[in-house]
N, C-alpha and C positions, 0 to 999 in steps of 0.2 A: 095674774094668779099668784096668790101667796104661797110661800113654802115654809116648812118647819124643819130645820136641820139641827142635829145634835153633834157636838164635837166630843168624842170620848177618848179617854187615855189616862195613863198613870200620872202620878205626881211629878211635875217637872218636865213633862214631855213637850210642852209648848202649845197647850190648848188655847190659852188666852191670846197669844200671838196669832194663831191661825184663825181664831174667831174674829179678831180685828181685821185681818186681811180679807176674809170672805165677806164680812159685812160691808167693807168699803168697795170691794170688787163687784158685788152683786146688788148693792143698794139695800141690804137687809139690816134690820135692827139687831144689835148684839145684846145678849143677856148673859151676865157674868156670874160666876160662882162666888158665894160669900166666903171669903178667906180672911182678909186682913181684919175685918170687923167681926169675925166669928168669936163669940165669948168663951168657947170651950176648947178651941184648937190647941192653945199652948198647954193647958192642963192635960189634955188628952195625950200629947206626946210625952208628958212627964209621968203619967200613970194611966195606961190604956184600959186596964181593968176597971178602974174607978169611973172613968169618964166616957167609955165607948158608947153606951146606950144614949147618954145625954147628947153626945156629939152627933150621932146618927139621926136622932129625932130632930135636932136642929137642922141638919142638912135636908132631911126629908121634907119638913114643912116649908123650908125656904125654896127648895127646888120645885115642890108642888105649886107654890104660889107663882114662881117664875114661869112654869109650864102653862099655867092658866093664862097669865099675861101674854105669853107668846101666842096662844091659841086665839086670844081676843084681838091681838094686833092685826090691823088691816093689811099690812104689807108682809114681806118675808121676814123670817126671824132665824137667828142662829144662836145656839146655846153652848156656853162653855161648861161642859160636863152635863150628862143627862141624869134624870132621876133614876133610871134603871141601873146605873152603876152603883148607886147607894146600897141597894140590896144585894145585887149579884156579885159585886166585887168587895166593897168595904165591910158592910155588915156581916156578910157570910164569912169572910176571912177572919174577922174578929171573933165570931162565934166558934169557928173551927180552931182558932188559936187558943181558945179558952178565956178570951178577954170579955166575952159577952155570955151571960148565962142562957141556958136553953129557954127558960121562961121569957127573958127579955127578947131573945131572937124570935121566938114564935109570936110574941106580941107585936114586935116591930114588923115582921113579915106579913102578918094578917092586915096590919094597918096599911102597909105599902100596897097590898093587893087591892084593897078597897079604894084607896086614893087613885091609883093608876087606872082603875076601871072607868073613871070619869074623864080620862085625858085623851086627847087626839094623839095618835101615834106619829112619830117623825116621818117626814118624807124620805129622809136619809140620815143614817148614822155614819159619821166619819171617824174611824178609829185610828188615832195616831199611835204608832207602835215604836218603842225604843228599847234597847237593852238596858239592863240594870246599871251598867257602867255609864252609859250615856245619861241616864236619869240622875245619877249621883253628881256627875259633872255639871249638869244644868242647874240642879238644886244649889250646889255650892256657888255657882256664878251669880245667882240672884240673891243669895245671902240673907234669907229671912230668919230671924232669931228662932222662931218656933220650929223651923225645919232642920236646925243644925244637929238635933239628936235623933233624926230618923235613922233607923237601923236598915242597912242595905238588904238584910234578909227579909225585912218587911216589904220593901219595894219589890224584891224578887218574887215573893209570894203573890203580891198584887198582880204582877205580870202574868203569873201562871193562871190566876183567876180570870184575868182579861182574856187570855187565849182560849180558855174553856168557854167563856161566855160568848165570844165572837163566833167561835166554831159552832156553837149551839144555835145561834140566831140567824146565821147566814142563809140557811135554807128557807126561812120564812120572812125575813125582814131585809129591806134594802140597806146594804152595808158596803162601805168602801174602806179598805185597810191601806193606810199610808205608812210605809217604813220611813222613819225619820232619822235613823242613824246615818250621820254624814250628810244629811239634807239640810241646807241652810236656805230658808225660803227667801231671804234677802239677797242671796248671791247666786243661787242655782235657778236662774230664770227658766231654762229649758225644762227642768224637772218640775218646777212649779206649774208651768203651762200644761204639762202632761196631766198633773193632778187636777187642775181646773177643768180640763177637757173631760176627764173621767167623771167629775162631779156633774158637769152639764149633762152628760149622757145618762146618768142615773136618776136625774130629777124629772118630774112631770113637765110636759111642754108648757112653756110660758113662765116658769118660775124664775128664770134668770134673764128675763126680758130687759131688766134695767142694768145690765152688766156695764161696768166702767172699765174701759181698756186703758 
């Protein structure tokens, strides 16, 4: 039985690392966020007001295509950031900060609603949560040029939007919240096994039949 799992979380929280780990552990195919090859990201961090709509449209179309590929994949799939975060976290925050006009926000939101109506919902959303200080430390450690100018206040606002979104969907969607402050998945073997056990318990029977121990 195939499974469709989405890894959600703020910038720098460790989504790609966790995606890799789960893909190898459960024999799922990983699908990654388009970051390094994103043609708008560096411009966006230099001028959010100018490039916010362009960036969000790029992410939306890329993640829609990825979600369709996941749904068509015959085996299990795990995605590094979900399409739902694009509208509920990033675009909404940019609109409320004044970096996206009301016209662009409404156009973007309507497009998102139409596109996601055709998509299969994930079997599980795993939200990796971290404090703003932890995010800043992790972002600095990976040292990407276009991330050096990220405002800590921007990360803090995103964390607030994540908390609101997760609280809102927990009653209707399968969600696992994993606190990652002080959690090193390479060193904290016991904690990792606890999380893996929680994931197994939340997924439909048969989804993790190919688990590699």
